[in-house]
N, C-alpha and C positions, 0 to 999 in steps of 0.2 A: 623396759617400757611395759606398762601394765596391760596394753592392748596393741596388737596381738602378739604375744610372746610365746614361742615354742619352748618345749620344756628340755630338748636336748637336740644334739646334732642329728640331723635327719639322714643326708646321704652325701656323698661326694659332689653330687651335681646340683647342690643347692647352697644357700647361705649357711654358714657355720656359726652357730650361736649355742650358748649354754645357759643354764639357769632356770628359774621357775618364777612364776608370777609374784610370789610374796617375798622372794629373796632380795635383799639389799645388795646391790651390785658394788663390788669394790675392785678397782683395777689392780692386779697383781702382776700384770705382764712386765718382765724387766726389759727384754728386748723384743721389739715387734719385728716379725719375719713374715715369710710367705705362709707359714702354717697357721699363724695366730692373728693375722691382720683383720680378718672378719670379726673375730672376737672382740678385738680391741675397738673397732669401729661400733659395734653393738654397745660395748660398755660406755663409750663417749656418748652415743645417742641416748642411752638409758639415763645417764647422769644429767644430761642437758635438757632432754625432751620428755623425760619419764612422766612428769606431771601433767604434760599436755598430749599424752598418748591418745586418748579418747577423742580429742579436738582434732588431732591430726588425722586419725582414721576417718572420722566424719567428714572432714574437709576434702580428703583426697581420694576417697574409695571410688567415686565415680571416674576418676582419671585413670585408675589402675587398668591397664590393657587387658589383664587376664581375669578381671573380676568375675565373669561369668562361666570360667571353667569349672567343670564339676571335678573337684579334687578333694582328697581327704582333708579335714580341718587343720591339721598341722601343716601339711603340705601347702595348703592355700595360705596359711598365715606366713609361712617362711617366704614363700614367693612375693607376698605383699611387702613384707619387710626388706627384701632384696630390692625390690622396685623403689621403696621409700628411701632407703639409705643411698642407693647408688644411682638412681635415675631422675628422681623427682627434684626438681629446683624449687626450693623453698622460697616463697615471695619476700619473706622478711630478711633473707640474707643474699639471695640472688645465686645461691650455690646449693649443690646437693649436700647432704649430710656427710658423705664420704670427703667431698672437697674441703668442707669446713673442718673436719678432722685432720686432713692433711696439713692445712694451714695453721692449725692450733696445737699441733704436737710437736714441739721442738726436738723431741728425742728421736723423731722419724729420720731415718737416713735419707739422702737425696734419691737414691735408687728406689726405695720403698715409697717415697712420696710420689715419685713419677708414675709408679705402678698404681697407686691409689687413683691418681688423676686420670688414669686411662680408663678406669672402670665405668665411667659414664658413657662410654661409646658402645653401647648395647646393640647386639645384632640378634634379632628375634627371627626365627624361621624353622623350617623343617630341615634337619641335618641328615645326611646319608653317611653312615660310618664306612669310610673307605678301607682303612686298615688300622691295626692297633699293634703298637710295639712298646712293651713295658707299660708306662703309665701315660703314653701319649697316644690319642686317637687322632687320626687324620679324618676330617669330616668335610663333606661338601654341602654347601647351601643349594638346597633343591630348587630354590627360586631364581637365584642369581648365578649359580654356577661356581662361586667362589670356594676356595678350599682353605681349611684352617687346620693348624696343629693345636689341639687342646690337651693340656696337661692335667690329668686327674691327680688328686691328692690321696688317693687310696685305691686299692685294687678294686676292679669293677668287672662284672661278668659281661659287660657290653662286648659284642664282637662284630666283625664286618658284616654289612648288608643290614644292619640296624637302623631304623629310622627313629630319629629323636627330634621331637618338638620341644623347643625351649629357647633359651637365651644364652648368648655367650658374650664375653667382653674381653679386650686385650689385657694382657697382664705380664708385662716384661716381654720376653721373646716368645711367649706362647699366648694362648687365649685359655679362658676358664668358663666353666659353665656357671650361669648366674640363675639357673632355674630350669628345671625340666618339667613339663606337664604331660608328655605322653612318650613311651617308648614301645616300638613294635618291630617286628623282623618279618619281611616278606620275601619268600624265595623267588617271587615273580619280578623283582627289581633286578634287572640284568644290566646294571650300569657298567660301562667299561672301565671306570675308575676303580671299581671293587676288584675287578680281575688284575688291573695293572698293580693295585695295592698288594694283592696277594703274591703276584710275581715279584715285587720289590722285596716283600718280607722273605720270600723263599731264597732269593739271590743273596740278600744280606746274611742270612743264616748260613748259606753255602760258603761265603767269603769268610765269615767269622768261624767257620769250622776248619780253616786251613791249618795243617799240622806245623808246629813250631818246634825247634830244638833250641837248646840254651844258647847255641852259637849261630842262630839263623842270622844271615845278613840281610840288609835292606834290599839289595838286588834281587836275592833269591825269593824274597816275599813279593815284590812288586810284580815278578814275573807271573804271579798267580792273580794279580788284580785284573779286573775287566779293562778293556781297552779304554772305555771312556773315562775311567779314574785316572789313567795314565796321561790321557790328553788333557784333562783339566789340570792336572799337576804341572804339566809343562806350560800351559798357558799361564797358569798362576805365577810361575816362576819365571816366565818370560823366555823359555827354552824352545828352541826350533829344531827338531829332528824328524825324520820321516818314519823310520822303522821303530817298532815297539822296542826292540832290544837297545838301540841307541838312545831312545827316550829314557828308558830306565837307567842307563849309565849315566847320562847328564843330570837326571833327578838326583841320584846318588852323590854325585860330584858337587852339586849345588848345595844340598843339605849339609854335607860334611864340611864344605869350605866356607859356607856362609851362615853356620849355625849360630853365632852370637846375635847376628842380625835378625835372623829368623825368630829366634826366642824372645829377643827384645820387644818384638811387635805382638807378642801374644797376650791375651788376657790375663790378669793375675791369677784366676782360678785355674786356668790352663797350666800356668806355670807351677802351681802347688800340686797339681795333679801329676804333672811330670816329674817333679822333685820327689813327691811320695814314691813314685815307681823307681826311680833311681836309687832312692835310699833303701829300697828293698832288694837291691841287686839288679834292677832292670826287668824283673818280671813278678807279676802279682796276680793272684786269682782275681778274677774279675769282679766277684762280690765284694771285694774290699774297696771298690771305687763306687760304692752305692750312694755315696754322698754327693758325686758329682753328676751333672746333667750330661747324658750320653746319647741323646736321640741323634739318629743317622739316617739320611735319605740315601737312597741307591743312586739318584741323579743329583749331581752337584750343580750349584749355580753361583757364580761369583757375586758377592753383594748379599747373598741371602743369609739369614741367621744360622749360625752353626753352633752346635752345643759345645760345652767345656771339653769333653773328650772328642767329640766329632772334629774340631778345629785341629787337634793333635794328629788325628788319623788323616786328615785331608793333606797336611803339610809333611806327612811321612815321618813324624817324630814318634808315633806310637802305632802299634799294631795290635788288632784283637784276633786271636786264634785259639787254637787247642793245643795243650801241652800234657805230657804224661808226668803225673807225680806218683811215685810208687807203682801200684797196679791200676790206677785210675787215671782218666783223662779229665782235664778241667779247662774250662774257658779262662783265657788270661789275657791280661794287658802286657804288651812285650815292647820293650824299647830296642831297637836295632843295635847290634853290639858296636858298630863302628861309630857311634855317636855317644855312647855312654860315657866315656872319660870326658868328651867335650863338654857334655851336659853338666857334669859334676862341677867344672870350672865355671861355666857360664852361670848356673843357677846359685852356687853357693854364696856370693855376695848378695844376691838379690832375695834370696828365699830362707827364712829362718828354719825351715823344715830340714834343710840339710845340715844345719848346725846341730 
C-alpha cells in the first residue's frame, strides 16, 4: 500500500511487514505459518487495496484510536496499519482485511485461519510484566486485572515490572502484541503478582535443575516434585491416596499400566516430541527441542492450555532436569526408564519419526 507503508520490520511488539513504497509486491510465501502470517496479510492488502491506500487513510484516520500519540513516524505508520488490517471493519465488505484474507486464502490451514480470525479481538491497555520465561511474557492488565501469556516472536530486553502501553490480541493458545506505544520501568510498582512471578520462575528453575542419571526412575524423580504437582497428577488420573509416598507409587503404576491410553489422548505435536526423545535413547539436550512450545506454569489448573512439552511433563511422561555429559552438566529432557520400551511400541505405528 502506498500509504502509509513502513520500510522494514520494526520490532517484535508490532506488525511485521517488509518492502518499500515503490516496490511491486509479489506473494512468494509457500506455506503460511505463525512467523510470516502478518507479511502474508500485508501482501494481500497491498494487492487488493494498494491503489486505494490514500483514500483508505483519509477515510479512516479519524477513527484510529491512537492517532494523537506522539510516536516516531515509522512506528505510528506501523500501528495505523495494524489497526487498519486487524481491527477496522470495512463498510464495503463488513469484515476486517485480516478476516477477508482468511476467507479468501484457500491454502490457509484451518488452525491458521482460526488464529487469524482471533486477531480482531483487540485488548488495549497498560500492561504490567509479571514474569518472563523464554519468549513468553506473563502480563497483567492494569485496568481490569486480567492476566495474559504473550508469546514474543524474537528475543526482547523487556523484564518484570515493566509497564507496556499497547494492544494485544489472542493468537492460538497465547496472545501477541499488536502495537506498543510506550514502555517504562518503575521500581515503585510493588505489585504482588510480580513477586509471585519471580517466585514461580525461581521454583521452576530449581525443579528443572534436579540431577538425573541415565537410569533414573519415575518414582525417584517424582519424590523431588512439589506436593501440589503430585496432588494435581493424582486428581488428573483419578487416584486417591493420602501420603505423598503412596501417591507417587500409584501415579507410577497408572502411567506404566495405562500408557497406550494416556499417549492416545496426547496432541500430535506432543507425540512427536515424545517420539523424538525416544529415538535419541530417551535423553536429549534440551536445546534440541527448541521447535516445540515448552511454556510451563508452576501452578497447574485442569482445563487450562498446556504447551506441547508442558503436557508431557504434567502427565509424567517427560522430565526436565540436569545431567552430566563428559565434564559438563546440561539441561535435558528425559523419559523415565520404565516407560521407554512401552513408548516405542505405542508410538511406532502412529509416528513416522520412529520409523
